[in-house]
N, C-alpha and C positions, 0 to 999 in steps of 0.2 A: 398665252401662247409661250411667254419666255419658260415658266413652270414646265409647262408640257413638252416642250424642247428638252429642257434640261433633264426632267426625267426620262424621257426615250433615250436620251445619249446614254445617262448613266445607266439605266436597266442593260442598253446593248454593252457598254464595257463590263460592267459586274457579272454579264451573263458569259463572256469572253475571260474575264480575269479568274472566275470561278475554275474554270477547269485548270487553271495553272497557278494562279494565285491566290487562295480562297481567302487568306488573310488582308491582303489589299483589298479584295471585292469588298470584305465587310467594312474595311476602313471606308472606302471610297461610299458605300452606301449612308453610312453614319454622316458622312462630311455631307453629300448632297441633301439629304434631309434636314440637315440643319441649314444648309444655304437655303433652301425652299422655305423653311420656316421663317428664316430672318428676312428672306423677300416678302412675307406676309406679313412683318411684325406693323409696317406703316399702315396698311389696310384695316390690322385687328385695332391698334391705335383710333382710327377713323371712325369705326364703330363702336368702339367705347365712349368716342366722344358724342357720337350722335344719340347713343341710348342716355347719355348723360343728361344731353340736351332738351330729349324728350322727357325725360323724368322731372327735370326742373319745371320744363311748360307745363308738366301734369300733376306739380305740388306735390310729388311723389316724394317721402322721406330720402334724403340720398344713402342713407347707412343700408336701405334694403338695395338701393341700386347696385351700390358696391359691394355687397353681399353676393348678389346675383353675378355679378362680371366676376367676381374673384373665383365662382363654383364653376363659370363656364371656364375662366382659365386654366383652374385644376383640371376639369375634364379634358379639354385639349391636349395641355401638357403631360398629363398622365398616359392618353393613348399613344402620344408620340414616343414617349420613353416605352411604353410597351411592344410598340411596333418596331422599336430598334431594337430590342431584346429577344423580339421573337425572330427578326432578320437574322440575328446571331445563332439563332438557334436554342435559344434560351427561355423556352415557353414558361419555365417554372418563375422564373425571374420576372416574366411579363404579367402572369399571373397576381404575383405579388403587388408588384407596380398599381395594376389596374385595383385591387383590393383598397390597397393604402387609398387611392384616388377616391373611391367610392367612399371610404370611412372619411377621409377628410371634407368631402362635399356633403355628407350626412351631419358631421358636427358643425359646419358652416350652416347650414339650412335649419337647425334649430331654433335659433332665435326668429326665423320669418315665420317657421310653422308656430310658435309660440304664439305671435303675433296675428296669425290669422286665426287660429283657435281663438283667442280670447276676443277677437272683433266678431267672430260667429257667434259665439255666447253673449256678447253685448247685445246682439239683435234678438234672442232670445228672451221670452217672457219669463219673469222670475216667479218663482211658486213660493207661496208663502203668506 
């Protein structure tokens, strides 16, 4: 409720400020977006801890879980940065942020994909 309330108040203020002080409205947008993100940090850490606990109980190698959590983090941070850039009217920069996030995600996923392919290949009967 706090996040929704803050978002609605900020939206109202930004709408009013856009008519008179567009540079201040952009700063308010960035500030409120950052505050909302910081509000959510505790919840995000709780989620990461729960996933880590589940992975430990399932005896999943921590390197894979950590990589997946990093990938999720990159996706959310890139999305946040792209949205801020779009709010500032910088769609081209937003696109580059999204592209950068996707490339980083792909690079981090390669070891997991390699392990998955090796596991699948180990189940296949060998010819020869």
